[in-house]
Every structure is written in C-alpha cells, then in structure tokens.
C-alpha positions as CSV (number, residue, x, y, z in Angstrom):
1,X,10.2,-38.0,26.5
2,X,10.4,-36.0,23.0
3,X,7.1,-34.0,23.5
4,X,8.3,-32.9,27.1
5,X,11.8,-31.9,25.1
6,X,10.0,-29.9,22.5
7,X,7.9,-28.1,25.3
8,X,11.0,-27.3,27.3
9,X,12.3,-26.0,24.3
10,X,9.2,-23.9,23.5
11,X,9.6,-22.6,27.0
12,X,13.0,-21.7,27.1
13,X,12.7,-19.7,23.9
14,X,9.6,-17.6,25.1
15,X,11.0,-16.7,28.3
16,X,14.4,-15.4,26.8
17,X,12.2,-13.5,24.5
18,X,10.4,-11.9,27.2
19,X,13.1,-11.3,28.9
20,X,14.8,-9.4,26.1
21,X,12.0,-7.0,24.9
22,X,9.9,-7.0,28.2
23,X,10.7,-4.3,31.1
24,X,9.9,-5.3,34.8
25,X,8.3,-2.5,36.6
26,X,7.3,-1.7,40.1
27,X,4.5,-3.6,41.2
28,X,1.7,-1.0,41.6
29,X,-1.9,-0.8,41.4
30,X,-3.3,0.2,38.2
31,X,-4.3,3.9,38.1
32,X,-7.6,5.9,37.5
33,X,-7.9,6.5,34.0
34,X,-7.1,10.2,33.5
35,X,-5.0,12.3,31.8
36,X,-3.3,15.8,33.1
37,X,-4.8,18.9,32.4
38,X,-0.9,20.4,31.4
39,X,1.9,19.0,29.9
40,X,4.6,21.4,30.1
41,X,3.7,24.5,28.5
42,X,0.9,22.4,26.7
43,X,-2.8,22.5,27.9
44,X,-5.3,20.0,27.3
45,X,-8.9,19.7,26.3
46,X,-11.0,16.8,26.2
47,X,-11.8,15.6,23.1
48,X,-15.9,14.6,22.4
49,X,-17.5,12.8,19.4
50,X,-21.2,13.2,18.1
51,X,-22.9,9.7,18.4
52,X,-25.4,10.7,15.2
53,X,-24.1,8.8,12.4
54,X,-25.1,11.6,10.2
55,X,-23.3,14.5,11.9
56,X,-20.4,13.0,13.5
57,X,-19.1,16.4,14.6
58,X,-16.1,16.6,16.8
59,X,-15.0,19.2,19.6
60,X,-12.5,19.5,22.1
61,X,-13.6,21.4,25.3
62,X,-12.7,21.4,29.2
63,X,-14.9,19.7,31.5
64,X,-16.6,22.9,32.6
65,X,-17.1,24.2,28.9
66,X,-18.4,20.7,27.4
67,X,-21.8,21.1,25.9
68,X,-24.4,18.7,27.2
69,X,-25.6,17.9,23.7
70,X,-23.6,18.1,20.3
71,X,-23.7,21.7,19.0
72,X,-24.6,21.0,15.7
73,X,-27.5,18.3,15.9
74,X,-28.3,18.1,19.5
75,X,-27.3,14.5,19.6
76,X,-25.4,12.8,22.6
77,X,-21.9,13.1,23.0
78,X,-19.4,10.5,23.7
79,X,-15.6,10.0,24.4
80,X,-15.3,7.3,21.8
81,X,-16.2,8.1,18.1
82,X,-19.4,6.3,16.8
83,X,-17.5,3.7,15.1
84,X,-15.2,2.8,18.2
85,X,-18.6,2.6,20.5
86,X,-19.7,0.2,18.2
87,X,-16.7,-1.8,17.0
88,X,-14.7,-2.3,20.9
89,X,-16.3,-4.3,23.5
90,X,-18.1,-2.6,26.3
91,X,-15.5,-2.7,28.8
92,X,-13.4,-1.3,26.8
93,X,-12.0,2.3,28.4
94,X,-10.7,5.3,26.6
95,X,-9.5,8.6,27.2
96,X,-8.5,11.4,24.6
97,X,-7.1,14.9,25.2
98,X,-5.9,17.2,22.8
99,X,-2.6,19.7,24.0
100,X,-1.8,22.8,22.3
101,X,0.4,25.6,22.9
102,X,0.6,28.7,20.7
103,X,3.0,28.3,17.9
104,X,3.6,24.8,18.6
105,X,1.9,21.6,16.7
106,X,-0.6,20.2,18.9
107,X,-0.5,16.5,20.5
108,X,-3.1,14.3,20.8
109,X,-2.8,11.7,23.5
110,X,-5.1,8.6,24.2
111,X,-5.2,5.9,26.5
112,X,-7.1,2.6,25.7
113,X,-7.6,0.0,28.2
114,X,-8.7,-3.1,27.3
115,X,-11.7,-5.4,28.8
116,X,-12.0,-9.1,28.7
117,X,-11.6,-9.4,25.3
118,X,-8.5,-9.4,23.4
119,X,-10.0,-7.1,20.4
120,X,-10.1,-3.9,22.7
121,X,-6.4,-3.5,21.1
122,X,-5.2,-4.2,18.1
123,X,-1.7,-4.2,16.3
124,X,-1.0,-0.6,15.5
125,X,0.3,-0.4,12.3
126,X,-2.7,-2.5,11.0
127,X,-5.3,0.0,12.5
128,X,-3.4,2.8,11.1
129,X,-3.0,1.2,7.4
130,X,-7.0,0.6,7.6
131,X,-7.7,4.3,8.2
132,X,-5.8,5.7,5.4
133,X,-2.6,6.1,6.7
134,X,0.9,5.2,5.2
135,X,3.9,4.2,7.3
136,X,6.9,5.9,6.3
137,X,9.1,4.9,9.2
138,X,9.4,2.9,12.2
139,X,11.8,2.4,14.9
140,X,12.0,2.2,19.0
141,X,13.1,5.2,20.9
142,X,14.5,5.6,24.2
143,X,12.8,8.3,27.0
144,X,14.7,9.1,29.8
145,X,12.9,9.1,33.0
146,X,13.5,10.4,36.5
147,X,14.3,7.6,38.9
148,X,13.6,4.3,36.9
149,X,14.7,2.9,33.4
150,X,13.8,4.6,30.2
151,X,10.6,4.0,28.4
152,X,11.0,2.2,25.2
153,X,8.6,3.6,23.0
154,X,7.6,2.7,19.3
155,X,8.1,5.6,16.7
156,X,6.0,5.6,13.8
157,X,6.3,8.5,10.9
158,X,2.9,8.7,8.8
159,X,1.5,10.0,5.4
160,X,-2.3,10.4,4.9
161,X,-4.1,12.3,2.0
162,X,-6.2,15.0,2.7
163,X,-10.0,14.0,2.8
164,X,-10.7,17.2,0.8
165,X,-10.5,16.0,-3.1
166,X,-9.8,19.4,-4.1
167,X,-6.7,19.9,-2.3
168,X,-5.1,16.2,-2.4
169,X,-2.7,17.5,0.1
170,X,-0.3,14.9,2.0
171,X,0.0,15.6,5.4
172,X,2.9,14.0,7.4
173,X,3.0,13.2,11.2
174,X,4.8,11.4,14.2
175,X,3.4,8.8,16.0
176,X,4.2,7.0,18.9
177,X,3.0,4.0,21.3
178,X,3.6,1.6,23.9
179,X,2.0,-0.8,26.0
180,X,1.7,-1.3,29.6
181,X,-0.3,-3.6,32.3
182,X,1.2,-1.7,35.0
183,X,3.7,-4.4,35.7
184,X,5.3,-4.7,32.8
185,X,5.9,-2.0,29.5
186,X,6.9,-2.8,26.0
187,X,6.7,-1.1,22.8
188,X,6.2,-4.5,20.8
189,X,2.6,-6.1,20.3
190,X,3.9,-9.4,20.2
191,X,5.7,-8.8,23.6
192,X,2.7,-7.8,24.9
193,X,0.4,-10.7,23.6
194,X,3.3,-13.0,24.8
195,X,3.2,-11.0,28.3
196,X,-0.5,-12.0,28.6
197,X,-0.1,-15.4,27.5
198,X,2.7,-16.3,30.2
199,X,0.4,-14.4,32.9
200,X,-2.5,-16.4,32.0
201,X,-1.1,-19.9,31.7
202,X,1.5,-19.5,34.8
203,X,0.1,-17.3,36.9
204,X,-3.8,-18.1,36.5
205,X,-4.3,-14.1,36.1
206,X,-5.6,-11.7,33.3
207,X,-4.4,-8.3,33.4
208,X,-5.7,-5.2,31.8
209,X,-3.5,-3.6,29.2
210,X,-3.6,-0.1,27.9
211,X,-2.4,1.5,24.7
212,X,-0.5,4.8,24.8
213,X,-0.4,6.8,21.9
214,X,1.2,10.6,21.4
215,X,0.6,12.0,18.0
216,X,1.8,15.1,16.0
217,X,1.9,16.8,12.9
218,X,5.1,16.7,11.4
219,X,7.0,20.5,11.2
220,X,9.2,19.7,8.3
221,X,12.3,19.1,10.6
222,X,12.9,15.3,11.7
223,X,15.2,16.0,14.3
224,X,13.5,18.5,16.0
225,X,10.2,16.3,15.7
226,X,11.6,13.4,17.4
227,X,13.1,15.7,20.1
228,X,9.9,17.3,20.7
229,X,8.0,14.0,21.2
230,X,10.6,12.6,23.3
231,X,10.5,16.0,25.4
232,X,6.4,15.8,25.6
233,X,6.6,11.8,26.2
234,X,9.3,12.3,29.1
235,X,6.9,15.1,30.8
236,X,3.9,13.1,30.2
C-alpha cells in the first residue's frame, strides 16, 4: 500500500510538472526537415562542411551554387561537420542555414532531429561549454505567434575567445533554442525528457524530437539584440 502511494505521488508530481512546463500543440504531422529560403529581409544559404579531417573547410552556398566537392581539397561535402557525423547516431537528421542581410549581423539557424537514441540531442548548456563558450546570461523569452499561443524559448548570452592566439578577442553572441516533437514544445531540456518518458510509458510511443537553435553575434546593445532575435524567430 505504501509503495502504491509513493508511486501515485510521483506520478502526480510529474503530471503537475508537465502541465506547468509543457505546451500542448495541435495534432499535426511531422513536417519535412527544411528551412525557408528567406526570413523577412534575410536571405538564407545552406552550410556545408568538408569531410577531410586535415581540411575541414566550411562554406555557405545556395542549392544551385553548391560545389560537388570541397573547393580546397576536393573531398566530400556534408551538411554535418565531420565530428558531428562521427559522434551522432546515423539516424539523426540535421539542417543548417545562414541568413544574411547587408548591414545586419547574420543569423545561424539549425534543426537537429533525434533518432532512436537519446544522445542525438544533448543538454545545450553542456555542449556549448564543451565548445569553449562561457554562458553569461540565461532566461526564457516569449515570442508572439499569429493565431496561437506564444512560443517560449530559452535565450542565452555567450562569450568566446578568438581561436587566433595573436588576437585573443572576446566575442559575444546570443543563442536561442527550444524543443518540439510536433505535439509539444518547451524551452526546458528536463521537460523534454519527462514528456518523452510519459509518451513512452503511458502511450507506448516514442516521438522524434527537434532541437531548434538561432544564433547571432551581439551588436553591443542588449535590448536591440533581444528585439532582433525575437523578431527573427517570429518570422521563422
């Protein structure tokens, strides 16, 4: 009897947590993994990575302008960097685009869709620190959407030293992310894991989750940076 009471209490706490942190969405089919060619005044281009570990050149190009091979060494190009291709499970999907407009900082957008293994998507903060970034701020942000509830995202302030030892300059950037499985959306990694567990245990299903990010170099004006990020996310 005591064990059943403990189990019911845990289920009640989990349900309350999900109700607070998870947002229900309309029951729509999972979309094709793609990003728009334009977002507002910004025009996008795909990002490609050389698969030669001694080159690892990256470039941006529209579909019609993409070279068949790396222009520097002639090796194969991929939408994943070589390290990502080696580390991520084979059924992980990933797409990236760089959006530019003259006179404005560029926006880098990526979508990672998990496969059967959980390691397709990691906790963002751990990955960013592992890549050499320092997290200077963290908060949730509401992005208004037309005809539906606002999109709640996580917004991080990041700094990173230049890789060039001669300069050692400190670069600041803004990093926005959220998760969705097409049925729910949340800015919290823990909430995503709990929603996955609930669907798996209660409903016997395991949906593929997407990790969506938007990154841009800071202009030096924090308020303008937030407004630009929110506006870009809304249009995206």
